[in-house]
C-alpha positions in Angstrom: 183.9 193.2 -130.2 184.4 195.3 -127.1 183.4 199.0 -127.2 186.4 200.9 -125.7 186.7 204.6 -125.1 188.7 206.1 -128.0 192.1 207.6 -127.1 193.5 210.9 -128.3 197.0 209.4 -128.6 197.7 206.2 -130.8 196.8 203.2 -128.7 196.8 200.7 -131.5 200.4 199.5 -130.7 199.7 199.5 -127.0 196.7 197.1 -127.0 198.7 194.8 -129.3 201.8 194.7 -127.2 200.4 194.2 -123.8 203.6 193.8 -121.9 206.2 196.4 -121.0 209.1 197.1 -118.7 209.1 199.9 -116.1 212.6 201.1 -115.0 213.0 203.1 -111.7 216.5 204.4 -111.5 218.2 207.3 -109.9 220.2 208.4 -106.8 217.9 206.3 -104.6 219.7 203.2 -106.0 222.7 204.1 -103.8 220.8 203.9 -100.4 219.1 200.7 -101.9 216.1 201.0 -99.6 213.2 202.3 -101.7 212.8 205.1 -104.2 210.9 207.3 -101.6 213.9 207.0 -99.1 214.4 210.8 -99.0 210.7 211.4 -98.1 210.2 208.5 -95.8 213.4 209.2 -93.8 213.0 213.0 -94.2 216.5 213.5 -95.4 217.4 217.0 -96.1 218.7 218.2 -99.5 222.2 218.8 -98.0 222.4 215.2 -96.6 220.8 213.5 -99.6 223.0 215.3 -102.1 226.2 215.0 -100.2 225.9 211.3 -99.7 224.6 210.2 -103.1 225.2 212.8 -105.8 229.0 212.6 -105.9 229.0 208.8 -105.7 226.4 208.1 -108.5 228.8 206.1 -110.9 226.9 203.3 -112.8 230.1 201.9 -114.3 228.4 198.5 -115.2 225.4 200.3 -117.1 224.8 198.4 -120.3 221.6 199.5 -121.9 222.0 196.9 -124.7 221.9 194.2 -122.0 218.8 195.8 -120.5 217.0 195.9 -123.8 218.0 192.3 -124.6 216.7 191.0 -121.3 213.4 192.9 -121.6 212.8 191.7 -125.2 213.8 188.2 -124.4 211.2 188.2 -121.5 208.6 189.1 -124.2 208.3 192.9 -123.3 207.4 195.1 -126.2 207.9 198.6 -124.8 209.7 200.3 -121.9 209.1 203.3 -119.7 211.9 204.9 -117.7 212.1 207.4 -114.8 213.6 210.4 -116.5 213.2 212.2 -113.2 211.6 210.8 -110.0 210.3 212.7 -107.0 213.7 213.5 -105.7 214.2 215.7 -108.7 217.4 214.0 -110.0 217.5 213.9 -113.9 219.0 211.1 -115.9 219.3 213.1 -119.0 221.4 216.3 -119.9 218.7 218.8 -119.0 219.8 222.3 -119.7 217.5 223.7 -117.0 219.2 222.2 -113.9 222.7 221.0 -112.7 221.0 218.4 -110.7 221.6 215.7 -113.5 223.4 212.6 -114.3 226.2 214.3 -116.4 227.3 216.2 -113.4 227.9 213.1 -111.3 230.7 210.5 -111.9 228.2 209.0 -114.4 229.4 211.8 -116.7 226.8 211.5 -119.4 223.2 211.5 -120.5 221.9 208.0 -119.6 218.6 208.3 -121.4 220.0 208.6 -124.9 221.8 205.2 -125.1 218.8 203.6 -123.4 216.4 204.8 -126.1 218.7 203.8 -128.7 219.2 200.3 -127.4 215.5 199.6 -126.9 214.5 201.1 -130.3 217.1 198.7 -131.8 215.2 195.8 -130.3 212.0 197.0 -132.0 210.6 198.3 -128.6 208.5 201.4 -128.1 209.7 204.3 -126.0 208.1 205.5 -122.9 209.1 208.2 -120.4 208.1 208.5 -116.9 208.3 212.0 -115.5 207.6 213.1 -112.0 205.4 216.2 -111.5 206.8 216.2 -108.0 210.2 217.6 -107.2 211.5 217.6 -103.6 214.8 219.2 -104.7 213.5 222.3 -106.7 213.8 225.5 -104.7 210.4 226.8 -106.0 208.5 223.6 -105.4 206.1 224.6 -102.5 206.5 222.3 -99.6 203.3 220.2 -99.0 202.1 217.2 -97.0 203.9 214.8 -99.3 207.2 216.7 -99.5 210.3 215.3 -97.8 210.5 218.6 -95.7 206.7 218.3 -94.7 207.6 218.1 -91.0 210.3 220.7 -91.0 209.8 223.2 -88.2 210.4 226.1 -90.7 208.1 224.8 -93.4 206.1 228.0 -93.6 209.3 230.2 -93.7 210.6 228.1 -96.5 207.3 228.3 -98.5 207.2 232.1 -98.1 209.9 232.4 -100.7 208.6 229.7 -103.1 206.6 230.4 -106.3 204.9 227.3 -107.6 204.3 228.9 -110.9 208.1 229.1 -111.4 208.4 225.5 -110.7 205.6 224.7 -113.3 207.6 226.6 -115.9 210.5 224.5 -115.1 208.4 221.4 -115.3 207.1 222.3 -118.8 210.6 223.2 -120.0 211.9 219.8 -119.1 209.0 218.1 -120.8 209.8 220.1 -123.9 213.4 218.8 -123.8 212.3 215.2 -123.4 209.7 215.4 -126.1 212.1 217.2 -128.6 215.5 215.6 -128.2 214.9 211.9 -128.3 212.8 211.3 -131.5 209.4 209.7 -131.4 208.2 209.1 -127.8 205.3 206.6 -127.7 204.2 207.0 -124.1 204.4 209.7 -121.3 203.6 208.5 -117.7 203.2 211.7 -115.6 203.3 210.9 -111.8 201.3 212.2 -109.9 198.5 214.5 -108.6 197.3 214.6 -105.1 194.7 217.3 -104.5 192.9 217.8 -101.2 189.6 215.7 -101.1 190.7 213.2 -103.9 191.2 209.5 -103.1 190.2 209.6 -99.5 192.4 212.7 -98.7 190.8 215.1 -96.2 189.7 218.6 -97.3 192.4 220.1 -95.2 195.2 218.1 -96.9 197.9 220.2 -98.5 198.5 218.6 -101.9 198.8 219.5 -105.5 196.6 219.2 -108.6 196.0 220.7 -112.0 196.6 224.3 -111.1 199.9 223.6 -109.5 201.2 221.8 -112.6 199.2 223.9 -115.1 198.1 220.7 -116.4 195.9 221.8 -119.2 198.8 223.8 -120.7 201.0 220.8 -120.1 198.8 218.3 -121.9 198.5 220.8 -124.9 202.3 221.0 -125.0 202.7 217.2 -124.8 200.3 216.7 -127.7 201.7 219.5 -129.7 205.2 218.1 -129.6 204.2 214.3 -130.0 200.8 214.2 -131.5 200.6 210.3 -131.3 201.8 210.0 -127.7 199.7 208.2 -125.2 199.3 210.0 -121.8 198.4 208.4 -118.5 195.7 209.7 -116.1 197.6 211.5 -113.4 197.5 215.1 -114.4 194.2 215.7 -112.6 192.4 216.1 -115.9 190.0 213.2 -115.8 187.1 215.6 -116.8 189.0 217.4 -119.7 188.5 216.1 -123.1 192.0 214.8 -124.3 193.3 215.1 -120.7 194.2 211.4 -120.6 194.3 208.3 -122.7 194.6 205.3 -120.3 194.0 204.4 -116.7 196.8 203.2 -114.4 195.8 201.1 -111.4 198.9 200.7 -109.4 200.0 197.6 -107.3 196.5 196.1 -107.3 194.4 194.1 -109.7 190.9 195.5 -110.8 188.2 192.9 -110.5 187.0 193.6 -114.0 187.8 195.8 -117.0 187.9 199.4 -115.8 185.4 201.9 -117.2 184.8 205.6 -117.3 182.0 207.5 -115.6 179.7 206.5 -118.4 180.4 202.8 -118.0 182.5 202.5 -121.2 185.5 200.3 -121.1 188.9 202.2 -121.2 192.4 201.5 -122.3 194.4 200.6 -119.2 197.6 199.3 -117.8 198.6 198.2 -114.3 202.1 198.9 -113.1 203.5 196.3 -110.8 206.8 195.5 -109.0 208.7 192.2 -108.6 208.8 193.0 -104.9 207.6 195.7 -102.6 209.8 198.5 -104.0 210.1 200.2 -107.4 213.7 201.5 -106.9 216.5 199.1 -106.1 216.0 197.7 -102.6 218.8 195.6 -101.4 217.1 194.0 -98.4 213.5 193.7 -99.6 212.6 190.0 -99.8 208.9 189.7 -100.8 209.8 188.8 -104.4 206.9 187.2 -106.5 207.6 184.0 -108.2 207.8 183.5 -112.0 204.4 181.8 -111.8 202.8 184.5 -109.9 204.0 187.1 -112.3 202.8 185.1 -115.3 199.4 184.8 -113.6 199.4 188.5 -113.1 200.1 189.1 -116.9 197.5 186.6 -118.0 194.9 188.2 -115.5 195.5 191.6 -116.9 195.1 190.7 -120.5 192.0 188.6 -119.6 190.5 192.0 -118.6 191.6 193.9 -121.7 194.6 195.4 -120.1 198.4 195.8 -120.1 201.1 194.8 -117.6 204.0 197.3 -117.0 206.4 195.3 -114.8 209.1 197.2 -112.9 212.9 196.7 -112.5 215.0 198.8 -110.2 218.7 198.7 -111.5 221.5 198.9 -108.9 223.6 202.0 -108.4 226.3 200.3 -110.6 223.8 200.1 -113.4 222.7 196.3 -113.4 219.6 194.4 -113.2 220.1 192.3 -110.0 220.1 188.5 -110.2 216.6 188.3 -108.6 215.1 190.3 -111.4 217.1 188.5 -114.1 215.9 185.1 -112.9 212.3 186.2 -113.1 212.6 188.1 -116.5 214.2 185.0 -117.9 211.6 182.6 -116.4 208.8 184.7 -117.9 210.6 184.7 -121.3 210.8 181.0 -121.3 207.0 180.7 -121.0 206.5 183.6 -123.4 208.6 181.9 -126.0 205.8 179.3 -126.3 202.8 181.1 -125.3 203.1 184.6 -126.5 200.3 184.4 -128.9 197.9 184.0 -126.0 199.1 187.4 -124.9 199.9 189.7 -127.9 196.9 191.1 -129.6 194.6 189.4 -127.0 191.9 190.8 -124.9 189.0 189.6 -122.8 186.8 186.8 -124.1 183.5 188.0 -125.7 180.4 188.4 -123.6 178.5 185.1 -123.1 181.7 182.9 -122.7 182.0 182.1 -119.0 185.4 181.5 -117.5 185.9 178.0 -116.1 186.9 177.6 -112.5 190.7 178.1 -111.9 191.2 179.4 -115.5 191.5 182.7 -117.4 190.5 183.3 -120.9 192.1 185.5 -123.5 190.9 186.1 -127.0 192.5 187.3 -130.2 189.9 189.0 -132.4 192.1 189.1 -135.4 192.9 185.3 -135.5 189.6 184.4 -133.7 191.3 182.2 -131.3 190.4 181.7 -127.7 193.1 180.8 -125.1 192.3 178.8 -121.9 195.0 179.5 -119.3 194.8 176.7 -116.7 195.9 177.8 -113.3 195.0 174.4 -111.6 195.3 171.4 -113.7 192.1 169.3 -113.7 191.7 165.6 -113.8 191.3 164.6 -117.4 188.4 166.9 -118.5 187.7 170.5 -118.6 184.2 171.8 -119.7 183.7 175.2 -121.3 180.1 176.6 -121.1 178.6 178.2 -124.1 181.0 177.0 -126.7 179.2 173.9 -128.0 179.4 173.8 -131.8 181.7 176.9 -131.9 185.1 175.4 -131.6 186.7 173.8 -134.7 190.1 172.4 -133.2 191.9 172.5 -129.9 195.5 172.0 -129.0 198.1 172.6 -126.2 199.8 175.7 -127.0 203.3 174.7 -125.6 203.8 171.9 -128.1 200.8 172.0 -130.6 199.6 168.6 -129.5 195.9 168.0 -130.3 193.3 168.1 -127.5 190.1 166.1 -128.2 186.9 168.0 -127.7 183.3 166.8 -127.6 180.0 167.8 -126.2 179.5 166.5 -122.7 177.7 163.2 -122.3 174.1 162.9 -120.7 175.6 161.3 -117.6 178.2 164.1 -117.2 175.4 166.7 -117.4 173.1 164.7 -115.2 175.7 164.5 -112.5 176.8 168.1 -112.6 180.0 167.7 -114.6 178.9 170.1 -117.3 176.0 172.2 -118.5 174.1 171.8 -121.8 175.8 173.9 -124.5 179.3 173.3 -123.1 182.2 171.7 -124.9 184.5 169.3 -123.0 188.2 169.1 -123.5 190.0 165.8 -122.8 193.2 166.7 -121.3 196.3 164.5 -120.6 196.4 163.3 -117.0 200.0 164.5 -116.7 200.2 168.3 -116.6 202.4 169.8 -119.3 205.8 170.9 -117.9 205.3 174.7 -118.3 204.5 177.2 -115.5 200.9 177.7 -116.8 199.5 175.4 -119.4 197.4 177.0 -122.2 194.8 175.4 -124.7 194.4 177.1 -127.9 190.9 176.9 -129.3 190.3 177.7 -133.0 186.8 179.1 -133.2 184.5 178.6 -136.2 184.2 181.8 -138.3 180.4 181.5 -138.3 180.0 181.4 -134.5 
């Protein structure tokens, strides 16, 4: 078994479920050109709010449909942006007027979403931005939408960051008090000077600006079992984080902490190049690419949080639906190679053009074949350790045997390998999987 750093929150469900839905939704769905549009285009509060706040009217919002599409895709939990960096809130916060109930939406949009996903048996996660470009006490820094404003210093003269942190904590209290059990909280994000390649003179924000130690204490007090991500700038504080969150890239191997111990982790990824709805963005990944991503993550002991950016009218667009449904079709036959699975045990090499996942409870090893071989596939280190093999999509038997002397002599396999005799014709699924039933006395 793998030795993994213990979490303060409950991660048992997390490492079982492996696949979740990220939802980025807010005013930025109306411009439809990236969730950072206010910052990228340096749009003033006055222009941003005048254009989008009175027109946010998601009349086609159907959270039951969202939950159904996610569940049918094989996702087991979701995480929604309660507030993104522009400061707009999707729930009926008592601490601000900058919220969905005051737009034509006219209601709390989080509550029906939580209800719909829970009814599908899915865990509940909230994303909450530490950043707030709208709040009048949030000090303008080098990431702010007003970073280049000629009167930046004058604006900052009247801003007290501590008052903003009080607001931040108050909103977290609302979210963790009013919606029942919350399983996961994704804080986003800290950016202090000198961290992650930022220069020493960079004007950023970290734990002191958020009062992060008090915030994590509040979080765990209100929801003792909650899982918390690693973006509060508390990596060196006991209980300051539960899981790592590599974003938009794939780690080469299972991430570890400073001591070299493997950690619970999740990578968040997009279908295309944007988190929020982006009408004109066209670099959408195929269903096969997305499935490879999911398999790759689980083969390294991690989770995949895959993002959808709903439209301003409250729908998943057709590009997202096509991919969710394609993944669901594969998951319908292959989910047991994902749920409850992790990296293969040490000493089991991964064959070329394959990825391995292993379920410790059932003691089954899954060979995900990215490039279909001609007839035979040899697995090193498994001679005498496999009881039975089958294609997972249809449970048809796959013959297995030790490699022949000629095969080993000519470099087709190593001693100690087991060879699978595969059909010449590739199964008609996006990524074929062979399920190996391992012997219990291996």
